[in-house]
N, C-alpha and C positions, 0 to 999 in steps of 0.2 A: 637210427642208421647213424653212425657216427661220422660218416663220411659221405653222407648224401650231398649233391651239389644243389645249390641255390638257384632256383629259378629267377630269371628276370635280373634286371642290372642291381649291382650292389649298391647299399644304401651308405651314404657318408656317415661315418661316426660322428657324434657331437657330444662335445662338452658339456655332459649333464650339470656338473657340480659349480659351473661358473656363475657368478651373481648377475643377475639380468641388469643391463646398463640402462637407466633412465635417460630420457630425452633432456632433461636439464642437466645432468652430470655430462652428458655428451657434448652439449653445447658450451659447457665451460672448459673447455681444453683448447690448446693451440692445434691447428692443423698441421704445422711442421716442427714446432718443437714440444719436447717432452722433459718436464723437469727431472732432474737427475739428483744433485745434491748440493751443499753448501760447502765449500771449503774454506779454511782459515780461522775457524773458531776453535780455541783453546778455554780460555776462561774469561769471556768477555762480560759478564754480569756481576754484581756485588755480592753474589752468594759465596760464602767461602767453600772451599774444597774440603772433602771428608777423606781420610784414608783408613785402611784396615792391614794388619799384616796376615800375611798368607802362609801360614806355617812358619818356618824358622829361615826361609830362604828369601822371602821378597816381600814386598808392600804393594798395594794397589791403591791409586789415588782417583777421586772420583771429580770432576767438576761440573758445572752446571753451565751450559751454551744456551739458555734461554727455555726452550719447552722438552729438552731431552739431556740427558746426562752421557759424560763421556769417561771412559775409565782407563787409565794409564797404568803399566807395569813398569815398577821402578829397576827390576833385575835386566829389564829388556833395554833400557835406556829410555824410559817413558814413551813405550812403545803404545800405540791405542789398541787395546784388547777389547772392548766391548762398547757399544752404543746402544742406548735404549730406545726401545719401541714399544708400544706406540708413544707417539708424543703427546705431553700432558695437554689439556685443553686451553690452559692458560700458562703464564710464565712461572717457572719455579722459583719459590721463596726460601726454601730450607733444603737441606741433605744431610744425611747420615749413614754411614756404612756401619753394619753390624754382622758380624759373622761372613756369610755368603751373601747376603741379603743388603740393599740400598734402598732406604725410606726417603721418598721425595714428597716435600708439601708445594702445592699449586694453588694459585688462584688468590685474588684479593676483592673481597665484596664490596670495598669501599669504590672500585671501579666499576661496579656492577657486573662482576664476571662470578662464575661459580669457582668452587675451592674445593680440595680433596687431597689424602695423602695415598700415594700409591707405593707399592713395593715392588722392586725390581731384582731379579737374580739372574746374572749372567745376560745381561741387557734385554731380558724379557720381563712382562708384567706377570707377577705371580700372586699378587693379593693387594687388598685395599682396605684401609681403616675408615669406619664409619664415624663421621662426624655427627656431633650434637646438633640438633636443627636450631639451636639460639645460638650458635657460633656466628659471628658476623664482623671477624676480624681476621687479618693473614695470619698465618703461622710463620712465625720468622726463625724458629730454632727448633731442631729434635733432638732428642735425646734418649737412648736404649741403655739400660743397665740393669742387671739381674733379671726380674721378671715382669719389667715395667717399660713401657714406651710412652715418652713424656713429651708433649708438644706445647711450646710457647707461643702465646699470642702476644696482643699489645698489653693486655690487662688480667688474662686470666691463662690457666695452665691446665691442658687436659690431659687425662691419664687413661692408658688402655693396658690391658694385661698383653704381654709378648707370646704367650702360650696360644691364647685363643683368639687374639686381636679384638677382643671385645672392649666396649668403652667402660671404664671402671669409675672414674669420678671427673669432677672439674673441680680448682681449686681458684678462687676468686681473692684478688688481693684488695684491700680496702685503703680508701684515700681519706687523709684529713681535709685536703683542698684538691680542687680539680687536676688532674693530670700528674699527681704525686705518685699514684700506683702504676704508673706505666713501666713495664719491665724494659728499661733501657739497656741494661747489663745481661741480658739474658738469663739461661740457667746453667747451673754445673752441679756436678756430683762430687764427692768426697770418698776416696778409697777407706773400705772396713766401716763406712757409715751407711748402715743399712736402712733402706727405703727413705733415706734421706735427701733432698735437694736444695739448692741455694738460689735463690731469686734475688737479682739485683734491681733496684727501683730507681725513679728520675730523682727522688730527694735524697739518695745517697744511703737507703737503708739497704741491708741485705738481711732478707728473710730466709731461715730455715724450715721447710715443711717436711713433714711425714706424709708421703704419697698414700701409704697404705691405709692410715686411719683418717688422712685429709685434714689435718690440724697443724696450726702455725705453733712451732716448737719455740723458736727463739728469733730475736732481731739484732744483726750486727748494726752499730750505729756508724757513721763516718769519722774521721779523726777530729774535723772540726765542721762548723754548720755551713761554712763556704766552700766545702770540697766539690759540691755539684752532683750531678747524676752519676751513677755507676756506669761506665762504659764497656767494662770488661771483667770478667773473672777466669780464674784458673788454678786448680788445686796443684801445690808443690809436690814434687816427690817425698818430702817429711811429711810425716803423718799430722793431721789436725792443723797443717798450716794452708793458707789459702791467699794468693795474691788478688788484690782489688785495685782496679785502677778508677780514677774519678775524672769528670769532665775538666776540672780546673788545674789537673795535671799531675797532682801527687798520685804515687802508687804505693800501696800499703800491704806488707805482709802480716796477717792477721792470724793469730791463734784462736783455733775455735772453741776447744775446751776451756781456756781461760778467759777469752773475749779481750785479750790484750795484745796491743800492737808489738810486732817483732821488729820490724824494720820499714822505713819510709822512705822514699826517694823521690825526687822530682823527674818522672821519666817523661813528663809530657808537658805540654802549655795548654794555656786556654784556647788557642787556635788550633793547635794539634794535639789533641789528647790521645792517650794510648788505647787502640782499639783492639790488639790483639797480644797475647804473652804467650811464651811457651819457655818449659825448663828442659835441661839437658839431662838425660838420665843414664848416661853412659859411665858416671863417676869421676869424668877427666874433663879438663877445659880451663879451671879457674887457676889462680896464682900466676906467678912470674914466668913458671916454665909449664904450665898447663897441666899438672898432676893432681890438683885439687879439684873438689866438686864444687857445685855452687853456680852455675851459668844460668843465666836467665837472658833470653831475647824479648825485646818489644817493638811494635811497627805500630804506624798510623795510616789512616787512610788519607791523611794530608800531606803525606812525603812518601818518597821512593826509598827511604832509609830503613836499615835495620840497626836498632842498637843493643850490643850485647854487653851484660852487667856481671862482674864478680859481686858475689852477693857476701862474701868471707869479708870481715872486719867493716861493717857498716855499709857496704855497697859503693862500688865505683864503675865506671863507663870502661870497659876492656878495649873497645874498638866499635867504630860503625862502618858498616858496610854500605857505602854509599851508592845511591842509584841502582838498589837492587831490581827496582821496578821503576818505570818511568813516572817522576811526580807528576802531581796535576798542574796543566801548563795555566798561562794568563790569557789564551786564546779561546777559552770556553770549554763548555761541556763535551764538544765533539773530541776534542783529543784528550783521552782519558789517562789517568794514572793513580798513583798510590798503591799501598799495600793492604790486601784484604785479609790475609791470615797468613800466619807463620806457624809452624810445627816442627818439633824435634821428633824424629822417629826413634820410639823405643828402642833403648840399647844401642843406638847408633849414633856415631858422629856426624849425622846428617841432618839438615834443616831443610823442610820443603817450605817454598814460598809461593803464595799465587798473589797476581796484582791486578788490578782494574784495567791495565794496559792489555789485556788479553794474551798472558804469558803464564808458565807455570814452571818454575826451575827447583832445582835439587843444588844445596851447596855441601862441602865437606871439609872437615877439620882435619887435614893430614899434611900441612905443609911443615917443612923442616929447613931451619929451626922453627920454634914454635911460633905460631902466628893467632892472634885472637879472631882475625878476620878469615872467613873460610874462603874457598876457590868455588867456582861454579863447576858442577859435575854435569847436570843434565839439564836440557831446557828444550821446552815446545812452546813455541809462542806465535802469534801472528800480527797483524796490522793492528797498532794501537788507537788508529784512528780511521776515519773512513778512506775506502780506496778512491783514487782520482784516476787513473789510467792503467788500462790493460793491454797486454799483447802476448800472443802465442809465439813460442818460440819458431822460428822458421826451420825447414829441414836444412842440414848442412851439406857439404859439397858431396859426400858419400851417400846421400840418399837416406840418412838414418830418420828414424821417427821421432825425431826431437819435437818437430812441430805438433805433435798429437799430444805430447806427454806432458811438456814443460810449459807454464803460464807465468809471465812475468806481470808484475803488479807494485805500482808504486802509491804510497798512499800520503795523507796530510802528517803522518809521525815521521815523516823524514827517512822512511827506509824503502830499500826495493828487495822485493822477496821474488825467490822462483818457487813455484808449488807445483808438484808431481802431481798428476791425475791418477796415476798406476798405484804408487805406494806413498801413503800419507807422510812415513817416517822419513823420505827423502828430501820433502820440502825444507827449503833454507833461506835465510836471509843473507843477501851479497853483504860481506865484510865491508866496513869503511875504515879499516885499521885497528889498531889497538886504542880504542877511546879512552879506556881506564889510565893506560900508560901517559895518554897526552893530558889527563885530567891531573895526575900526578906532577908532571911537568910544569903545568900551569897552577898548581898549587889549590886545585879545587878539593882535593882529596886530603889536604893537610888538615891536623887537627885543629888549627887556628881558624879554619874555615865554620866550626861550632857556632862562634858568635853571628854568623850570618843567618842561620836560622835553619830548620830542615828542609827547605826547598831548592837546594843546590842541584842542578840537574848536568848531567853529561849530553843531553840532546843538542845542548849548543853547539857542541863540537863535531855534529854531524851536519852533512849537506842539507841545504834546505828543501822543503818539498818537491818533489817530483812533479811536473806537469805534462811531459811528453818523453815517450821511449822510443827509440829506433834501434834494429838489430839486425845482423846479418852475421851468419857463423862461417862464411867461406874463407876467412881468414883465423878462426878460433883455434887455438892450438891445445884445446883441453886443459888437463892438469898440468900439462908439460909447458904450458905458454909462458915465456919470458921467466926462467928459474930464479930463485935466488930473492933477495929483497930489493924492493923497488921504490923509490919514492912516490907516494901518493898525490895525484892530482897537481903536479908541478906545471906552473905557467908556461907555456910553450915558448914565451919570449925570454924569460930568462932561466932555462934549464940547470939544475944543481948539478946532474949526473950526465955525462957524456953518452951519446946515443951509438949503440952498436946493431947495425943494422943488419949484420950477418946472423946474430943469434936471434933478431928477431923473424928475420925472413925464414928461417929454418924451423922455429917453434911456432910462430902466430903471433898476434897481438890481439889488442882490445876488440870485443865483438858487439858491444853494446854501448850507445851513446845516450844519455838523458839530458833534458832541460829542467831547470829548476825554478821556482818562484822567487820573483824579485831579486833573482841574481844574474850578473852578466856572463858568467861561465857556465858552458857547457862541459858535462863530467863523463869520463869513459870508464868501462867496466870490464873485466874479464869474466865471462861467462864460466869458461872451464875452471877455473879456479876459485870461482865464487868471491871474487874481491873487488875493491876498487882498482881501476887503472892508474896510469901513469899520468894523464894530462887533463888538463883544464882549460878548454879552449874560449878565449875572450872573443866576443863580438868585436866586429870592426869599428864601429861608431861608440864602443863602451856602455850601449844600453842593455837592458835585460834581455836574457834570451826568451824568445817566444816560442820556437819550434826548432826540431832538429831532424836529420835525416842523413841515412847512410846508402852510399852506393851499394848495387847488388853485389859486385866483386868484394866488399868488405874493406877497401882500402880507404875511402874517404869520408868524410864527415862533413854534414853542410850544416851550418848554423844560422838561423835567422833571427833578427832583433826586433824589438817593439819600435825600433827606429826606421825600419824598412831595409837594413843594412843585411846582407847575404853574404857569408864568408864559408871557403872550403879548405879544409884541414886534412893532412896524410896522417893517419893514425898509427902507422909505423915509426915514423919519426918525429910526430907531434909539431912540424912545420906548417906553417900557412901557405896554401899554394894557390888559391885564387878567390877574386873578390867579384861579385856580381851587382852591376855591371864592372868590367875589369877598369882598373887605375891606369890612366894613360900616361905614357911617359912624356916628356916635353916636346919631343920631336914629333910624336902621335898627336899630341894636343894641336900643334901648329899646323900639322897636315889637315886635320878635320876643320880646323878655322877656316883655311884656306878654302876647302872644299864648300864650305857653307857660302863662302863670300863669293866663289865664283858663279857666275850666272850660266844657266843652261841656254845656250843659244843654238845647239843642234839637237836633232831627234836623238842621235846617240847619248849624250848627255844626261837627257830626260830618263831616256830606257835605265840607265845607270843609277839615277837617283831612286827610280821606281822599284829596280833591285834591291837596292841597299836603303830600306825604309828607315832604319835605326841607325844613328852613327854609332861607332864605337864609343863606350864611355857612358852612354845615356840610358836612361830607363830605370832608374833605383824607384823603388817604392816609397811612396811618400808617407805610409802608415805603418802600423806594426804588420810583420809579416807572419800569417796563420797557418801557413802550410808549405812544405818544401817536399818535391819529388825528383827522384833520379831514375830515369828509364831504365829498361833492362839491357840496354847495349851501351851504357855510359855515354850516349850521344847527346841528350837534352837534360836541363836541368827545368822544372815547372815550379812556379811560386806563385801564391796568390797572397792577397793581403786585404785590410779592411778598405783600402781605398778603392775595391772594386774591380781591381784587375788582375787576371791572369796571363803571366808573361813566361814565353818560352826561351828559356838561354841556351846557348850553345856551350856544352860541357868543356871544351877544350880553350877557347878563346873567350869564354864569359860575354860573347856579345848578345845582344836582344835580338832574336830571331821573328818573333810572332807577338801579338798582343790581343788579348780580348778584354774589351772594356765594358763593365755592367754598371759602371757608376754614371750617375748617382742612384739609379734605379735600387741598387743593393750592394752591401757590401758582404765579403767572402770570409766565413769564421773557420774553415777547415777543408781540408781536401784528403782523398784517399785514391791509391793507383792501384789497379790490376794488370799484371804484366802480361797474363794470357792473351787479353782481348783487347789490350793497348787501351784502355777506357781510363779515365779519370773524373771521379765525382767531387763536386764541392757543395759544401753548406753554407748558406747564406742566412744573413739575418732577417730575411723576410719569411723564414721558416719553410723554406723550399731546398731540394737537393737537385742541382744541376749536373747532368752526364756529358762530359765533352769527348770527342774521339779524337786522339792525340795526333792522328795522321792528317784528318782533314781540317781540325782545328774548329769544328763545327757542334752546336748543343743539340745532341740526339735525344735526350729525355729530361723532362722536368718532373719531379715529384712534389705534389702538394698534399697537404693534410695534416700535418703537424700543427697543434694548436698551441704551442710554446715553444721556446727556445729549443734547438736542437744540439743535446749535449754530447752526443757520439754517434758515428755512423761506420758501417763497414761492409765492404763487399763480401760475399760468400767466397767459398774456395774456388768454385768453378767460376764466379764471375757473373751467375744468372741473377742473383738477386742482390738488392741493397737494403740492410737491416740498419735502422736508425732509431734511437730513443731521443725522446722529446721530454721537455719539461712537464708535458701533460701526464706522465705516469704511463705512457703507452709505447710499447716495442712495436714498429711497423715493419713489414716485409714487402717489398716490392718486386716484381718481375720484370727485369729489364727488356725482355722481348716484346711483350705485350703492352708493358706500362703500368699493367694492373696492380691495385693492392691486393695481395692475396693472402695476408695473415697480419693478425695484430694481437698483441698481448697486452691487457691493462694489468697493472700491478698496483701495490697499495702505496709505494714511493716512487717518485722518479728514478730513473736508471740514469746514471752518471758516467759510465764506461761500457764498451763493448768489445769482443775479442772474438773472430772465428778462427779455429783451428785449421792447419793446411790440409787436413784430410777430411775436412768438413763433418767431423764426427761431434764436436761439441761447440756450443755457443756459451761465452763466458759474460756475465754481466754483473757490474758492481751497482748496489743501491746506495740512494742517498741516506746517509747517515749511518750505514751498515759496516761492520768491520770484515763480514766474510764475503766471498765471491759466490755467485750463484752459476751453477753449470746445467746448461740444458743439452739434452741429446736431439740429435737431427733425425726425424722420423722417415725422411725420405731415402735415407740409405738402406733401410731393411722392408719398408714396405710402399705400395703406392699412396702418395697423397695428391688428391685434388688441389689445383692451383687456379681455380676459378676467382674471379673478382669478389670481393666483399665490400660491404658497405660501411661507413663509419658508425652507423647507428647500430649494426649487429656486434660491435666490441664489446665483450663482456671481461669483468674482473676475473682474473685467473690466479690461483695459489701457485707461488713459486717455489723452487726447490727448497730444501729443508735440510739442514745438516745430519740428521740421522736418516736421510734418504727415504723417509716415509713418504708415500703418495707420489714418489718419483718412479721412473722407469729406467732400467738398464738397457743397453741393445738388446738382448734376448728377451727380457720380458716385453719391450714393447712390439719386438717383431712378431709374437704370438698373441698379441692384443687381438680381440675380436674386432671386427671391422664394423665401423658405424655404416647404417643405412643412409642410401642417398639423400632421402628427404632430409634427416637431421643434419646432415654433414654440409648441405648447401645452403649458407647463409643468406645468399641472393642468388637465386635463379634467375638467369638470363631468360627476358622472355622472347619466345620464337616470333619472328616477323614474317609474313609472306614475301615482303619486299621492302628494302632496305629506303629506296627512294623512288618517287613515280618518274626521276628522269633516267632511270637505269632498267636495261632490258634483263627481265629475270627469266631464267630457265626454270623448267618442272623439277621435281623430284622423283619423276616417273624414270624407270631404268631405261637404260639407251636402247636395249634389245628389245623392248616391248614395242617403241615406235618404229624402230627400224625392220622389225618383222612386219608392221602392219603395212608398211611400203612394198614388201616384196612376199606379201601372203601368197600371190597367185603362183609365184614362182616356187614358194615353198611346197605348196600342194603338189603341184607337178612333180617335183622332185621326189616327194614320199610316195607317188602313185605307185602300186605292186606294178610290176613288170610282167608278170604271168600268172595264171590261176594256182591256187594252191593245189599241190600234189597229194596222193593218197600215202598213207605212209608205208615204208617197207616191210616185207615179210618179217615176222618176228624171229629171233633165233631159235634154233632147235631146244636150246636148253630151257627156254621159258616155258611154264607151263600154259597150255591152252585152256581158255575159257569155254565153258558151254554157253548156248544160247548168246553169241557175241551179237549176232546181227539182231536179235531181239533187244538187247540192251543198247544198242547203238541207235536203235529207233526210238526207243523211249528217251533216250537222252536227246535226240534230235528234237522231239515234240517237246520236251521241257524247255529246250533251250529256245524254241519258237515262241512259246508262251512267255519266256521271260523277257525275250526282246521285245514282244508286243508290250508286255506290262512296262517296260523300261522307256518305249517309246511314246506311252502315254503319259509317264511321269516327265520325261524331257519335254514333250510338247506342253505340257501344263507350265512347267519353268519358263520355256521360249516365250510362251503367251505373257506369263508372268512379268517377265524382263522387259518385253516389247511394251508392255503398259506403263512399266516405270519410266522406259527411257521416252517415251511419248509424252506422258504427263508431265515431267520436268521439263521437258522441251517447251509444251504449251505454257506452264505457268512462268517461265522465263520470259516467253514472249508479251505474255500479259502483263507481268511487273517491269518488263526492260533489264531484269538482273538475272543473267545467265550463269551466276557462282555455283549455285548448287547443280546444275546440269552439268556444267563443266566438271566439276568433281566427281559427278557420277560417271561421267564418260571417262575419266581418267582411272577408276577404279577398275573398267572392264578390260577383258582380256584381249589382244589384237585380233582373235578370230571372232569375239562377239562384236567388237567396234566395226569389223567388217560387214558383217550381218546386219547390225543395226543401220549404217550408211547405206545399205542396199536396199533397206525397206524403208527408206523415206518416200514420201508420196507428195504430189502438187496440191491436192485436195480441190475444192470447188470454189475456193475464194482465197484472200490474201491471209485471213485469220487460221484458216486449217493447211495453208502451204507449208509443210515441215521442212523443204527445201529453204525457202526464204528465211525461215526462222533460225536454220542451222547457220547459213551465211551470217546473219546479223550477230549470231552467239559468237563465232568466230572473229568478225570483225570488232565486238567489243572487247575481246581477249587481246586483240593485237592494239587497240587503242590504250588499253590499261597496261601494255607493254610486260605480260606476265605469260608463262608457259610458251614462250616464242618458237621453240622447235617442235613442239606437240601441235601447237595449231598449224604450222607449216606442213605436217605430215597428214593431219586431218584433212586438211584443204586438198592436198595433192591427190589423196584417194577418192575424195567427194567430187572432184572435177573428173577424174578419170572414170567414176563409175555413173554421173549423170549429166556430161556435158552436151548430150543431145537435147534434153530436157531445158537446160539453161538457155541453150541458143534460140527455142521456140518462143520463150517467156520474156517481155520486157521488163517486168517488175523483176525477176530474178537478175537479169543483165543490168539493171540500175543498182541492184544491191552488190552485184558483184564489183561494178564499176567503183563503189565505194570503197569496198575491200581492198581494190588494187590500189587506189589512192594512197591509203594510209600505209600499204605494204611497201610501196615505191619511196615514200617519205622515210620510213623507218629503215629501210636498206640503204639509202644514201646516209643517213646520220651515222648508222653503224661502219659505213666505208670511211667516212672522214674522221671517226674516231679511231679507227685502226690506222689509218694513213698517219694520223697525226702522232700516236705511240709510235709507231714504227720509226718515224723520222728522229724523234727525241731519243730513241735507242741508239739509233745509227749515229747520231751525233755525239752523244757519250761514248760510244765505242771506237770513234774514229781518233786516230793516233794525234792529229793535228790540233784537236781540244783538249 
């Protein structure tokens, strides 16, 4: 039956193809946050990029970001088109793009990790090469040509067939002495040379191998024995010519057929040998007018410069592209730099460069008149050094969703980035002006600077490292803010250009203020125009800036210094407006001095002194200011300092209103403000976070548990949580209403910066030593998350977000995630206690209706008693058929009903006897042991009618041991002494006295037991009355307007 109805309740459809979740995997997840993805990574590793032409229209460039690959399309402006999944088990060591596929080698056995070679197509894994079992060295280069796939290790070369992907052979290089056979120059091929590869060795030899026969054919020797190891090889567009660079600096173009040197130039030095070579193949670019062929580009990992050579007439330097990528700095390996690879695109006047500074750039030769140095065409990059501070962009005055889309980040590479969480191509670095134009003006890019070496940098012209970001979009004018050219970061004291307040009032002004490391100036930025602003605000005492803040209206910037000075500036005009505390005029100073010298002889003067606790012009911080906050109404400015004091200043007069002093107990290292609940949180050097109510100036919460320095902390968007990252590599989440630790995330490395989006969707975290920013999803937006307290022992290490998003969850994926069972989810179940304290009167968990029904059971029975006897049914209507033998059937039914009632009465009578036996036995057992807990629990489980029946059936017995009335009074008295089940014992005793008062009056033993109960009852009633009266008085005192 196709339309048959299903009987019974419908069964919920289950997802049968889902993978069962193990308890271990479920426990290694955060309750509140789910990993989403990592942003800001373009080319952060030393692995060179690989490119492949896509027809005749575009090129695709693939870079390595650690354990996954990213593919960019050149025609679309280096837009990201593919990202490989799954991630490789270890870091990628070599890549190569061939046709539609990308080969990626990963792993290093020297670090006790597995290794392999995977094949990806359109971001998905489609194959894998089987490695020989005796391979115990990493693959550092992959090459595909003809029918062969070649992989170069440290001292051996592996060969596979590209058609079947089966391993073909292994080529071993021989060494005269230890280390000579290391393939430092990698491998390359020569066009038209069938089955031939070239391998560069540490001793300067270049070996030519036939991969088909596995034989060594020939060896090219270095020009001199002291040339050093081969560092790079590249075939030239001319047949049979190959360019070879050596570690000591020379670059030789060798004729392979004749084994003769064609050209030799000193392209590098001993400290900076050439590591990448490329030749232009479009037939132009050389000569005085750029119409000749023969352009070569060289680069080194020790510099950010790219040198262009004209190979005609012996070779000469055409030009040097200075600081194409950031050079390595003297501050250590944390700030990366140098060029990893350069490559001219086939038949195009375009060169692609990747740097160790996490950037990928394309340059084009199209300037007129002819210029040997290209201009920038496209760029994709990120931070070249670890991120130091984060902040989500707040929503503007129109309520746009900018607070959920844009993330500001500052890094140790002196850059300020704006990251788009919706479209990766919209992310951009805020411009600091035309750095190259400044460099030419200062002579950095002149040809005479060649004598200074290849380490000339443009980063010295940028602002120092950003340490603090403040933002407010209420006055941001977008792209139209302050049109025209503006002088960047001019000092407000000596302005070079007059201020037009009318233009800025119509178009808006700067909306971002930053503090910089070891710099006395705080700088402004236009967010709408994505560029540097007009002002550089200097601290009042000339000391370095320690923190910055902006007023919610977006008009004022407040700057704090390491010397304790606080100054406020107007962002529209750039003028200094206030100092905290305010600087007194001579007349005000004399007035204050006279007030201090005047003695308080009257009560009015004493009250006046108590009202004005702090005199004007006093209260400056004695140590570095670590946090500044302007409240939402521009009434107060709150500041904290390493001197352990929190100061509340009046915004208009800059007078000190209140002060909280935690010195010398602790020093304050930072503060965060939440405007909606008017709370401010402070991080202290004793690894605690204290939350203060601005209205009452009282500490309402203290959070402990961080085992190291608190690197950063933040309020959640709704102000309910505080999220803190400490040096012990744990991100903790506390619940403000309960004060409990409700979640914790243990990472591999410490988190250095945190940011929470305005809509609550994302938590951004920066990791120590990492260039990317990890984004976590807030699971409480789309599913119920228990927020019970957890213990520190239950914190487990959790894998964070990845750039490919593998293992992460988007909003939709996490919303449909299968719920974790209650037992697996609760890391620390709260123990159930019957009584919190013996001094507290505890009520029972029995429903109120049960003991109230017991008190009025007689009234309920009387009300439910039938008023009249049941009547016979009316005569059936005429249209109903009559039944024959109706009387006989009625008689049979009556007899069967009587028999059923008799049987039921026997069963009921048996159950009643069994219940009476249980009641009596438990009461007797409690009397024998003196512990009536089991009896009371059994009595609580009975219905009101059964309790009434049991109480009526109590007997006095022959002696005290069998006196059930006496035992019951003692049981209720013991419960009253324990202060448990107070309302239930009152109801039981009321019914007991109503039923057996006559028997109690005739028995002296029962009267003495009842007197004992009455004494405890009176004492407990008096105690409760006193407590209720006291609480009522306190409440009335607090509600009184006089107090």
